[in-house]
N, C-alpha and C positions, 0 to 999 in steps of 0.2 A: 674078154676073155672070160671063166667059168672063177675059178680060182681065186681067192682073195689072197694076194699078195703083200707080206708084211717084208718091209721098211727098216734094215737095223741102221741105229743111230747111236754117238756117245751121246749118253747124259751132256746137260747140258740147254746154256740161251741159247749157242751161237749155234753149234750142232744143228740143238731143235728146225729151231729157225729157219736152217739151210732148208731138212731137210723136212721143215712145210710147205718153202718156196719148190721145191724138187715134186712131192706130191700132186700138189701145187697143179705144176707143168704138165706133169703125167696125165690128169688126168681134162686136163686142156685135151690133148689128144684123143683122149684114148674114154670116150664120156662110158659109163658106168662101172668103166675100174674101176673094186673096190678095192684102197689099199690099208692095213692100218701100218704104226709106226713100233718100229721093237726096240728100249731105250735098252744099252748098254753102257759096261763102265771099260775103261781101257789100263793100260796099263800105264798113261801118261796122266790120267786123271785123277789115277791113287797118288802116283810123287806125281808129288806140284811143292818137291823142295828139290830133288836132285838138276841142277844148271844140264840144258840141253844141248854142251856142247860136248860134256861130264860121260851121254847113254853111248852105252856100246855097242844095243840093235840098234835097229830098223824099226821100222813100225809099229814106235811108242807106243804114238795114238789110232794106230790102224789096226792091227795083230786080231785081235779080239771084234774085228764086226768081219774078219775078211772069216774066220776062226768060226763064226757061224752061216759064215752063205755054203761054207766044208760041211757044215754038218746039217745041211740046210734047217735049220732051225732060220731062217733067212732070207725070202725071193733077193735083194734086195741091199744095197747096204750103198749108203754115200756119205763119199772124204772129200775134207779141203782137200785137195789132187793136190799141193803142195807138200804134204804128210806124206803122200803111198812113199813109199822106197818104188824105185826103176822094176829093183823087178817080179814078173808078175809070180804070182804064185800060180803054181800051180793049178787045172782048171777055171780059173778066175778070168777073166776081163772084165775090161776100162768100157764096161758096154757107151755110152756117156759122154761127153765133156760140154757141162753147162755152163752157165753163167760166166763166163770171165767176167768178169770190172773186178771198176778200184783194182789195182795191182798193185795201185800206191806206196808204200811205205808213207803215215802221217809222226813226227814227233806232235808231245801230248805239251804246254810244261804244264808251271804253278804262274810264275812273272809271263804277264805279252810277250810273246815272241813271234816272228813272221820268218822267222829267218834261222842253219844252224845257227851262225852268227849271233843272234839281239842273246844265244847263254849265254849265265858270269862264264869270268874263267874258268877255270878249274871247276864246274855244273858236275855235279852227282843225276848220272841218265842210265835209268834204265832197261835192259833189253837182258831177252833167253837169250839172241841170236850169231853164234860170231861171225854172222851174216853182213851183220847190222852194224859190229862192232868194230869190225874193221873199218868197214865205212868212216863209221862214226872219226873210229884216230886220223884216221886218214885228210879230215876233215877239217878235224878237230883235236889235234893232239896234246891236249890239257885235258881235257873229258876227261873225269872217272864215272867208269866204264863198272854198276853195279848190278849179278847176277837178278831177273827179277820171273818168277811164277807167277800160274796161280788164271786164274779167269779174265776180259777183258775189263771185265765192272774191278776184278777186283784188283784190277792191277791197275785201273783209276784212282783208283781209293789207294793202292798205296803209293800215287804218289804223294795223294796232299795228310803224311797221313806218315811216313817212316822217312823225312830230309832230303825225295827226292827231286827235285831241280827239275823233271825232264823224266820223258819215257818216248821208247818208239814203238806203235805199233802196226798192222796193216791195217789201210782203210775199210777195208773189203767188208771185215767185223764189225770195225764202228757205224757203215754204214745201216749192215741189215740190222744192226741193233737200234739204228736209230740216233746216232751217242755221237751223232757228228758234231755237234755245237760242245764236245771238246778238244776236236781238231784242235794246234793252235797251227801252224803250217803242212804242207803236202809237200813231201818229195818230186822231184820229181824225177822220174824210172831211167831218163834216158839217164840221165848224174848218176843218183839211188839210186843205184839197177835193185831189183826186188829178187823174191828167190822166185823161183821155177815153178811154175804153175802158180802166183799164187792172187788169187780174188778169184783163181774158177774154182769150177766143184767136179769129181767126176764121182759116175755111177757108178756100179760093182755088183755084176752079177756070176751066176757061173755059165759056164760057158754053149756048156750041151743043155743048157734051159733053152730053147728055143725059143717058149712059150712065151717068159718073160725079158729075153732078149729084144726080142722083135717088138713089146711093150715101151720099154724102157730108149732101145734104140730113137725114140718117134723122137723123141727128146736131143738128141745127140749134134751138137753143133756144128757145123768145118770149121767156120772161119774160127772156133774156141781152143776144136779139135788139132789146126792146125799148127796154132802159135804155142801150146803149155809141148807140145809133141814137137815142137825147134830147140824153146828151152831145156826142154826137163831129158833131150840128150846129152846137154851139155854132162846133166851128172853122169848119163850111160859113160860117158865115152874117154871124160876123167875117171872117174870111180874111183871122186870122193865122196857122196849122198851125201847126208845133213853136216858131218860132222867137217867141213870147212867153210874157212869163209868165202865163198862165191855164190855167185848171181846170172841171172839173164830173163833180161824184158823181152821178147818182139812185138813186135805191130806187122799187120796188117794190112796195101793198102794197093785195089788192082791189082789184085794175086799175087802182089809180091812180099817177102815177107823181111820184113827187116828185123834182124835182133842182134842185138849188144850183151856181154854177157864178163865177168871180169874175174883177177882169182885173187886170190893175196895169202901171203901174211896174218895168222895173229894179230897181230899190231896195229898192219895194215902200212906198214916201211915203204914194204914194196908190191906194188897195186898194181895187177895187168890188166888193160883194155883192152879187148876187142870188136870190129864192127864187121858182118855179112848183111849182103842183102842176096836175094832168090827169089825164083819161084816158089806159089802157097807151095802146090803137090811133093814138091821136093824137104819138106819141113827140117823130116830129120835126119838127111845130109849135110841139107845146110847150118845145123848141129853141130851132127861130126865134124864137118869140116871145120867148125870155129875153135871147137871144142880143140883141135888136136894142132891149130891154133899156138893158140894159148899154152899148151903144154912144154910145144916146140917154141915158145920165147920165155920159159924159166918154168913155166906153173912144176913138170915135174921138182928140178930139186925145191919148189917150197911143198910140195902136197907130200914129198920123202920128209924133211924135216920136221915138218905135222905131225904125219906116222910116230916116230920117231917121239918125237914131243910125248906125244899119245899114251906110249908103250912109257914114260916116264913120269904119268904123272902127269904134266906143266903142261896142259891147254887150260888153261880158262883168259872167258876176255878183259 
């Protein structure tokens, strides 16, 4: 293509590392394509104090990039797919899903720990996620959960400076920043279920920008799109967004998807878990079916209670 493509990304070491990897992949598939980076600051980058479960809006980390696309300040936006709201902005499309690796969560501890059972009684564990908090409480009701915000390096630093015993982070960020030496152990994603689309990157464009769509589509990963489609459908069908303890994890093998999902109360006392298998070609239908099973098993009541508590300002990890 003749024109220069502008790729919007959040400021920050991880966002830039992910964006550069996307640009390298685009250049490999489209030799001669000139691409430049436009760094933007999201609401989530400006507000590093509010606990994520207290946020009232979606798109905390992605809206600014989408606005740049719609204003034609950028041609492409790179997102961590798990941060992108399930309701697509009018005129925008996720043209490629790429680099779905390392979807698991990891625990980083100050003292040696090879499993969650190795943490001391009453250990203080930092997390910014209701999903992680609920699963941690389910496994270890004695743990003290502490709200933790900041970029990856900041959170690792807080582990050693704020009296925490451990923190939980996504493995993908640690891998992409080459900080895996900090990992004490990695959770089994079949047991400690990740966020929908965790580990995948979403490359977004304007729907009517056919030239850019053709370039970006060249790196779309059909397998990554299928597993993330199934996982994100759990959020679409339950309509619980990022403000509820919900997780989904899909694996693909021999044309089939195995999808595991959970829905819980904040305290992890009622943990609803379901599993289903179906063709990759019907990823969304598989996600919808499993989500309905969760809702019918008591998920509706859990979500209604969570919404009631949120209205009273009583939701925290």
